[in-house]
N, C-alpha and C positions, 0 to 999 in steps of 0.2 A: 504494499500499499503505500502510496506517495506520503512523504512526511508531511507536506503542507496540508493535507487532508486530515491528518491526525491532531494538528495543533488545537482547533476549537474544543475537541473533545478531551484532549488532555487538559486543557484549562478548566473545562466543566466539571471534571473528576478529581481535580487536584486537592480538594478538600480533605482534611484531616479528621473531620468530624467522625463521631461513633456511628457505626452502622447499625440499622435495625437488626434484630434479632432473626437470622435466617439459618436454617440448617444447611449450610453451603455444601457439606459432603453428600447430603440426600438430594439436594439440587443437581450436583454434578452427575449422581448416579441416575437420576430421573431423566436428564438431558442427554446422557451418554457423551458429555463433553466436558473436559477438564479445563476451566478457565483461569486465567491468571489475575485479571482485575475484578475483584468481588464488587467494587463500587458501581461499575457498569451494569452487573447483573441486579444489584439491588435497585437501581432506577428502572430496569426494565421490568421489574415486577411491583412498581409503585404506582398504583392507580390514583387518579386525582383526588378522590375522596379520602385518602391517607394524609394528603399534604397539611391540613390543619393540625394533625396529630404531631407531626414533626416540625410544623411552624415553617413550611417552606412555600415558594411560589410555584405557579403553575408550569414554569420551565423544568422544574424537577421531578415532574411525573414522568410517565413512560411514553407519552405522547410523541416526543421528538424521536425516539427509538423506534417508535411503531412505524412512523412515516418512513424511516430508513429501512426498517425491516421489510416493509411492504415492497419497496422498490427492489430490494435485494431478491426477495421471494420471486416477484414478477420476472426479474431478470433470469434467475435460474429455471423456472418453469417453462418460460418461453424457449430458452435455450434447449431444455430436455425435449419439448414437444417439436421443435425445428429439427432435431437430430433424429428423433424416433419416427416422424412422419414425413418424410421427404416429398411425398406425393400428395399432401393435403393442403388446400388453399388457406389463405389467411383468415378468411371467416370461420373455418373448422377449428383452427389452432386457436382463434380467439375466443370460441365457445369453451373449449376444453380448459383453456387457462382460466377462464372466469369461474369455471365449476370447480377447479383445484383450489384456487385461492379464496373461494366463498367462505362467509362467516360460518356457514354450517359446518363444513368440512374442517376448517381450522379449529373450531371450537372441539369438535369430535377427537381431533388428534392431541389437543392440549389436554383434554379430560383423560384420554389414555396415557398421557404422560404424567397425570396427576399434577398438572402445573398450578392448579386452583388452590392447592394446599400452601403454595409458596407466595402467592400474590398478597401484598400489602394493601389491605382495606380499613376503612374506618368501621367502627363497630356497628353503625346503622346499616352501612352497605353490606356488611357481612350477614346481619340479621335478616336482611331483605333477600338473600339468596344470591348475593353477588359472586360468591365463590364458584357457582355452577352457572352464572349467566353467560350465554353464548357470546356476547359482545365483549364481555370483559376477558373471557378466557382466549378468544381469537385474537384480540388486541395484544394480550400478553404474549402469545406465541410469536406474533410479528415483532414484538419488541424484542424478545429473547434472540431472534434471527438477527435483528440489528445489533444487539450486544455481541453475538458470536463474530459478526462481521468485524467490529471494531476490535474485539479482543484477538482474534484469530486470522483475520483477512477473508477474502472471498472463498478461496479454496475450503476452508474450514466451514463457512457457511453453507457452501454448496454440498460439502458432504453431509451436514446436518439435514438439509433439506432432502437430499436424495434418501437418506436413511429413514427419516421420520415421516415423510409426505409422499414422496415419488415411488418409493418401494411398494407401496399399495395403490399405485395408479390404476392398474388394471381393475382392481376390486372397487375403487371409489368411482370409476367411470360407469361400469356395470351396474352397481347400485343405484346411483344417482339417475341414470337413464330410465330406471324402472321406479322411480320414487312416486308414491301415491301421496300428493300433497293434501288431498281431501282427508285421508285417513289420519295423517299427521295432526291437521287441524282440529279434526274431531277429538283425537286423543288429548290434544292440548286443552280444548275447551271443557271435555269432561272432567279432566283431572283436576281443574280449578273451579268445578260446579258452576260453569257460565252457561250452561244449556247447549242445545245443539246448533251448529252453524246452518243457516238457512241460505239457499241460492235463489236467485231472482233473475229473470231475462229482463235487462233494462232496455234493450232494443234489439231489433232484428233489421238488418240492412242488406240490400242487394237483390238481384233476381232469384227465382226459386231454386235455379241450378247453382248458384253461387252465393248463398245466404252467408252473412257474417254476423255471430251472436255476441252481443255484450252482456255479460252476466256478472252480478255483484254478490258478494257474500257478506252475510250479517251475523253478527253474534250480539245478542240482546240490543236489537235495533241499531247497532252502530256498524256502518258499512266499513268493512276492513280492507276489501280488495275487490279489483275489477279484472276480468279475463275477457279477451276478444280472440274468437277463433271461428273456424268453419264449421264447427258442430259444437253442441252444448257440453258434451262430456270433456273435450279439450278446454272449453272456455271455463268450466268450473274449476278443472285442475289449475288453470293459470290464475283465476281469481284466488283460490286457496293458497296458491305459491305466494301470491303478492301480500295476502293477508299475514302469512308467517313472516315475510320480510318486514312488515310494519309492526309486527309484534316482537322483532328481534329474535325470532326463533331459528332462522336461517339467515 
C-alpha cells in the first residue's frame, strides 16, 4: 500500500487512550485473521450508538471504515465475477455482484462469524435487538473488511473475502434465485404478531396480451412495498421483496 494513503489513518489511530474491552483473541479466531493494529478493529466494531458511552464524535464510529470496506468488497467481488464468467455481459455481472454484497447476504455471513457478539453498542440499542439486526451486522462486516485492508493490505482483504464470502458463491446464488420473499415476509409478520400481509392490485396497464400488474403489500394498513410485473405472482414477490428491504430485513 502507498505510504501517503496510510498517513491519514495513522493519524486517526495514533491515540493512546484505553481501548474498550473486546476479547481480541476470540475476535481473531472468529475472523480467521491475525491483526496487528487492535485500534482499527475497535473502530470497525464501534456502532454510532456507542459513541456517547465513550464520549467520542461521529468520526470515531465504524462508518468511515464501512465506506472503505464496501469499496474493497465491491472491487474484489467484481474481480472474481469478471474472471469466473468471461462470457457474461455487464448486466449479468452487476446483478450477481448486487446479490453477493446485499445486506441480507452480508448479515447472514456476519452472524455465521458471530460478529454480533463483538459489536460495541449502547445499552438501549442492545436491548432493542441491535446485535442481531441485519443492518448493523452487515455494516460491521464491511467495516471489518476495511480494517483488514488497512491492517494487512489488499491481498489480505481479498483472501478474507474469498474465504468468508466467495467460497460459498454457488450456494448463495442458487439459494437467492429461488428465494420466496412472500414466505419471508409472512414469517416476519407472524413472529412479531403483526397479522398477515395483504396484497392488492393497485393498477393493471397494457393490452390483454401484455398486461402489467402493479401490486402493493400491506401490513396493518401500512403500504410497505410495490411490485410491478407481467403477472400477479411475480408482482407480489417483488412487492414482498421491497417490503423486506424497507423493513431492513434484506
